[in-house]
BABADREN-182645 format. One record per atom (N, C-alpha, C, CB): x, y, z; residue in three letters. Coordinates in steps of 0.02 Angstrom, whole numbers, padded with zeros to 5 digits, always signed. Glycine has a CB too. Example, Ala and Ser with C-alpha at 12.3 -4.5 7.8 and 13.67 -1.06 7.14 Angstrom:
! BABADREN-182645
+00660-00284+00390ALA
+00615-00225+00390ALA
+00660-00165+00390ALA
+00565-00224+00452ALA
+00642-00112+00354SER
+00684-00053+00357SER
+00645+00002+00394SER
+00704-00030+00286SER
//
This chain:
! BABADREN-182645
+04554+04105+03673UNK
+04575+04178+03691UNK
+04531+04196+03749UNK
+04564+04234+03628UNK
+04588+04253+03816UNK
+04553+04271+03861UNK
+04577+04338+03864UNK
+04556+04232+03918UNK
+04551+04390+03874UNK
+04569+04460+03885UNK
+04541+04478+03952UNK
+04542+04509+03829UNK
+04582+04488+04012UNK
+04564+04518+04052UNK
+04574+04576+04102UNK
+04558+04489+04063UNK
+04530+04638+04090UNK
+04555+04698+04107UNK
+04543+04708+04192UNK
+04519+04756+04060UNK
+04575+04754+04226UNK
+04571+04761+04275UNK
+04607+04825+04289UNK
+04584+04709+04301UNK
+04602+04866+04359UNK
+04627+04919+04378UNK
+04567+04995+04365UNK
+04699+04919+04336UNK
+04499+04971+04357UNK
+04469+05032+04352UNK
+04447+05041+04440UNK
+04400+05030+04288UNK
+04408+05102+04433UNK
+04383+05126+04498UNK
+04337+05195+04499UNK
+04446+05137+04543UNK
+04339+05223+04556UNK
+04312+05282+04559UNK
+04381+05338+04567UNK
+04256+05280+04621UNK
+04377+05381+04539UNK
+04428+05439+04545UNK
+04412+05517+04543UNK
+04472+05430+04492UNK
+04432+05553+04581UNK
+04430+05631+04589UNK
+04453+05652+04490UNK
+04508+05663+04667UNK
+04409+05703+04482UNK
+04449+05741+04412UNK
+04499+05772+04448UNK
+04403+05804+04361UNK
+04544+05761+04386UNK
+04621+05768+04401UNK
+04672+05707+04418UNK
+04625+05811+04458UNK
+04633+05641+04449UNK
+04662+05589+04482UNK
+04709+05563+04434UNK
+04614+05539+04507UNK
+04731+05490+04443UNK
+04759+05437+04401UNK
+04720+05378+04403UNK
+04827+05421+04419UNK
+04734+05342+04363UNK
+04730+05269+04349UNK
+04768+05217+04312UNK
+04684+05264+04327UNK
+04779+05159+04313UNK
+04822+05124+04285UNK
+04782+05050+04265UNK
+04884+05121+04334UNK
+04779+05061+04207UNK
+04717+05000+04189UNK
+04792+04938+04140UNK
+04619+05048+04109UNK
+04744+04878+04188UNK
+04795+04834+04135UNK
+04767+04775+04101UNK
+04858+04804+04172UNK
+04771+04746+04053UNK
+04734+04693+03993UNK
+04781+04626+04018UNK
+04749+04722+03887UNK
+04750+04586+04060UNK
+04803+04511+04036UNK
+04771+04468+03996UNK
+04828+04458+04100UNK
+04834+04446+03920UNK
+04802+04410+03875UNK
+04842+04356+03878UNK
+04791+04440+03809UNK
+04789+04298+03866UNK
+04811+04232+03860UNK
+04761+04187+03800UNK
+04807+04201+03938UNK
+04800+04146+03754UNK
+04761+04105+03708UNK
+04797+04105+03648UNK
+04689+04128+03696UNK
+04813+04160+03644UNK
+04885+04175+03563UNK
+04934+04223+03573UNK
+04852+04213+03480UNK
+04996+04232+03539UNK
+05059+04247+03541UNK
+05047+04308+03530UNK
+05105+04215+03502UNK
+05041+04331+03614UNK
+05017+04397+03619UNK
+05083+04457+03588UNK
+04997+04407+03706UNK
+05157+04444+03595UNK
+05206+04467+03559UNK
+05192+04483+03483UNK
+05254+04422+03567UNK
+05153+04438+03458UNK
+05154+04455+03373UNK
+05089+04519+03349UNK
+05130+04365+03326UNK
+05071+04527+03393UNK
+05000+04573+03358UNK
+04997+04639+03421UNK
+04901+04510+03358UNK
+04973+04696+03367UNK
+04960+04743+03402UNK
+04883+04744+03444UNK
+04971+04795+03356UNK
+04898+04793+03489UNK
+04836+04774+03545UNK
+04797+04849+03538UNK
+04868+04752+03643UNK
+04720+04851+03568UNK
+04699+04904+03577UNK
+04649+04912+03650UNK
+04670+04917+03514UNK
+04659+04980+03650UNK
+04591+05017+03721UNK
+04533+05026+03684UNK
+04607+05110+03762UNK
+04494+05018+03703UNK
+04434+05058+03688UNK
+04383+05071+03743UNK
+04399+05025+03635UNK
+04331+05107+03741UNK
+04287+05145+03787UNK
+04229+05156+03774UNK
+04305+05199+03801UNK
+04178+05145+03818UNK
+04112+05160+03780UNK
+04075+05176+03857UNK
+04075+05085+03723UNK
+04058+05237+03861UNK
+04018+05298+03901UNK
+03953+05272+03890UNK
+04027+05383+03872UNK
+03900+05299+03935UNK
+03842+05280+03950UNK
+03810+05319+03898UNK
+03820+05289+04019UNK
+03755+05283+03852UNK
+03714+05294+03803UNK
+03765+05323+03741UNK
+03655+05344+03829UNK
+03837+05309+03748UNK
+03860+05335+03670UNK
+03909+05277+03631UNK
+03910+05414+03678UNK
+03937+05272+03582UNK
+03944+05235+03545UNK
+04022+05208+03569UNK
+03928+05264+03479UNK
+04034+05147+03569UNK
+04118+05132+03584UNK
+04170+05154+03531UNK
+04132+05051+03590UNK
+04224+05180+03574UNK
+04276+05220+03521UNK
+04336+05193+03554UNK
+04274+05314+03516UNK
+04382+05193+03492UNK
+04447+05164+03504UNK
+04481+05220+03548UNK
+04488+05145+03433UNK
+04514+05201+03611UNK
+04571+05256+03647UNK
+04628+05275+03600UNK
+04610+05223+03717UNK
+04663+05198+03610UNK
+04727+05205+03612UNK
+04745+05120+03573UNK
+04755+05224+03700UNK
+04793+05122+03537UNK
+04851+05067+03503UNK
+04895+05075+03498UNK
+04853+05046+03452UNK
+04949+05000+03518UNK
+04990+05002+03520UNK
+05031+04950+03464UNK
+04992+05004+03579UNK
+05066+04938+03444UNK
+05105+04892+03409UNK
+05126+04838+03439UNK
+05154+04917+03387UNK
+05155+04780+03404UNK
+05146+04726+03426UNK
+05220+04717+03471UNK
+05126+04678+03366UNK
+05269+04764+03473UNK
+05319+04771+03490UNK
+05323+04854+03535UNK
+05357+04756+03427UNK
+05282+04874+03539UNK
+05284+04949+03572UNK
+05310+04996+03547UNK
+05311+04954+03626UNK
+05338+04987+03485UNK
+05374+05042+03456UNK
+05311+05089+03409UNK
+05443+05006+03404UNK
+05270+05075+03399UNK
+05207+05134+03387UNK
+05149+05128+03427UNK
+05176+05134+03316UNK
+05136+05194+03448UNK
+05072+05209+03462UNK
+05025+05242+03442UNK
+05070+05224+03497UNK
+04957+05271+03448UNK
+04912+05303+03425UNK
+04853+05303+03485UNK
+04897+05275+03356UNK
+04820+05356+03483UNK
+04779+05390+03548UNK
+04718+05432+03510UNK
+04835+05450+03601UNK
+04661+05433+03516UNK
+04607+05500+03491UNK
+04629+05547+03532UNK
+04520+05493+03502UNK
+04607+05589+03504UNK
+04628+05666+03510UNK
+04607+05663+03565UNK
+04601+05725+03465UNK
+04567+05665+03612UNK
+04543+05699+03673UNK
+04575+05665+03734UNK
+04464+05697+03679UNK
+04635+05598+03725UNK
+04670+05583+03788UNK
+04734+05594+03752UNK
+04656+05506+03828UNK
+04761+05635+03716UNK
+04822+05643+03699UNK
+04874+05684+03742UNK
+04817+05665+03641UNK
+04926+05652+03766UNK
+04945+05699+03810UNK
+04933+05676+03900UNK
+04901+05766+03784UNK
+04876+05653+03907UNK
+04863+05639+03960UNK
+04871+05542+03983UNK
+04794+05673+03961UNK
+04862+05509+03923UNK
+04842+05443+03947UNK
+04910+05420+03889UNK
+04742+05413+03934UNK
+04947+05340+03905UNK
+04987+05303+03878UNK
+04965+05242+03873UNK
+05038+05306+03905UNK
+04975+05214+03836UNK
+04973+05134+03830UNK
+05042+05113+03809UNK
+04917+05105+03772UNK
+05050+05049+03844UNK
+05088+05012+03847UNK
+05086+04927+03866UNK
+05115+05044+03877UNK
+05154+04912+03845UNK
+05144+04835+03844UNK
+05215+04780+03875UNK
+05129+04817+03758UNK
+05211+04741+03913UNK
+05246+04694+03926UNK
+05229+04613+03886UNK
+05241+04698+03999UNK
+05280+04617+03842UNK
+05282+04573+03793UNK
+05298+04498+03855UNK
+05348+04600+03724UNK
+05339+04498+03902UNK
+05348+04445+03934UNK
+05291+04433+03984UNK
+05411+04448+03961UNK
+05247+04487+04014UNK
+05206+04478+04052UNK
+05138+04459+04008UNK
+05207+04533+04094UNK
+05138+04468+03949UNK
+05081+04461+03906UNK
+05015+04512+03935UNK
+05061+04379+03906UNK
+05029+04567+03955UNK
+05004+04616+03994UNK
+05000+04680+03933UNK
+05057+04629+04065UNK
+04950+04721+03932UNK
+04954+04778+03903UNK
+04944+04840+03963UNK
+04902+04776+03843UNK
+04947+04894+03958UNK
+04944+04940+04018UNK
+04891+05001+03986UNK
+05030+04972+04043UNK
+04837+05049+04024UNK
+04831+05106+04001UNK
+04849+05145+04065UNK
+04764+05118+03967UNK
+04899+05191+04070UNK
+04907+05246+04126UNK
+04855+05315+04102UNK
+05001+05272+04132UNK
+04825+05302+04141UNK
+04777+05381+04137UNK
+04791+05441+04173UNK
+04707+05373+04161UNK
+04800+05484+04163UNK
+04814+05546+04195UNK
+04786+05599+04190UNK
+04862+05562+04187UNK
+04780+05641+04228UNK
+04728+05703+04229UNK
+04646+05683+04187UNK
+04772+05775+04181UNK
+04624+05648+04244UNK
+04565+05626+04219UNK
+04507+05665+04231UNK
+04554+05569+04241UNK
+04461+05669+04179UNK
+04399+05713+04190UNK
+04338+05667+04181UNK
+04396+05777+04138UNK
+04281+05716+04211UNK
+04223+05668+04198UNK
+04216+05625+04147UNK
+04172+05697+04194UNK
+04236+05660+04096UNK
+04220+05631+04026UNK
+04237+05589+04002UNK
+04227+05656+03986UNK
+04287+05560+04059UNK
+04338+05484+04050UNK
+04288+05420+04055UNK
+04405+05474+04125UNK
+04235+05453+04094UNK
+04185+05400+04110UNK
+04173+05349+04077UNK
+04134+05419+04115UNK
+04193+05291+04073UNK
+04165+05248+04037UNK
+04185+05162+04055UNK
+04183+05274+03967UNK
+04166+05128+04011UNK
+04209+05053+04026UNK
+04238+05032+03990UNK
+04183+04998+04040UNK
+04288+05009+04004UNK
+04340+05012+03958UNK
+04361+04939+03960UNK
+04398+05067+03977UNK
+04377+04936+03884UNK
+04408+04861+03871UNK
+04456+04855+03811UNK
+04349+04806+03856UNK
+04490+04793+03836UNK
+04570+04783+03770UNK
+04538+04747+03716UNK
+04654+04720+03800UNK
+04564+04733+03679UNK
+04538+04702+03610UNK
+04587+04685+03576UNK
+04500+04743+03566UNK
+04592+04617+03539UNK
+04634+04601+03484UNK
+04605+04555+03454UNK
+04697+04583+03498UNK
+04599+04583+03393UNK
+04561+04567+03329UNK
+04487+04577+03351UNK
+04575+04487+03299UNK
+04440+04509+03323UNK
+04377+04509+03367UNK
+04372+04486+03428UNK
+04332+04479+03343UNK
+04409+04498+03478UNK
+04399+04475+03539UNK
+04400+04525+03572UNK
+04438+04431+03561UNK
+04362+04516+03642UNK
+04360+04594+03690UNK
+04360+04550+03768UNK
+04263+04660+03675UNK
+04385+04595+03810UNK
+04373+04571+03865UNK
+04305+04604+03909UNK
+04438+04577+03897UNK
+04279+04581+03968UNK
+04229+04604+03988UNK
+04224+04679+04006UNK
+04216+04567+04033UNK
+04284+04701+04031UNK
+04286+04767+04038UNK
+04302+04780+04103UNK
+04230+04797+04019UNK
+04316+04874+04104UNK
+04340+04890+04202UNK
+04310+04955+04205UNK
+04443+04898+04233UNK
+04260+04953+04237UNK
+04233+05036+04233UNK
+04258+05074+04278UNK
+04158+05048+04242UNK
+04292+05117+04222UNK
+04304+05193+04270UNK
+04266+05252+04268UNK
+04368+05225+04257UNK
+04248+05286+04340UNK
+04209+05342+04349UNK
+04244+05397+04387UNK
+04149+05322+04381UNK
+04244+05448+04360UNK
+04272+05509+04350UNK
+04239+05571+04387UNK
+04270+05519+04281UNK
+04244+05579+04463UNK
+04172+05617+04477UNK
+04207+05622+04577UNK
+04069+05545+04453UNK
+04191+05696+04574UNK
+04205+05722+04642UNK
+04127+05688+04684UNK
+04215+05824+04640UNK
//
């Protein structure tokens, strides 16, 4: 199993980024997937979840209305569109399937 995140970087407050998670080694289309984040000095938190077909999504309250999780089951890739970014969104963002994790991609929101 491999989960590889990309798309992180430095962005100003109010800006946008789109993260990607490329999955391999399992039947991606059969399973729900999640995005997590861990800010410096804080515990990891679940940011968003998407069902196997993409028909159901859930978000942590702090990102509702700003982040959108989606997936492409042909490309075996999951996405996280992040808009109206705030400094408190600064974290390492990782995708997860069962007990597997990617290495993460760093998102820094700063002016």
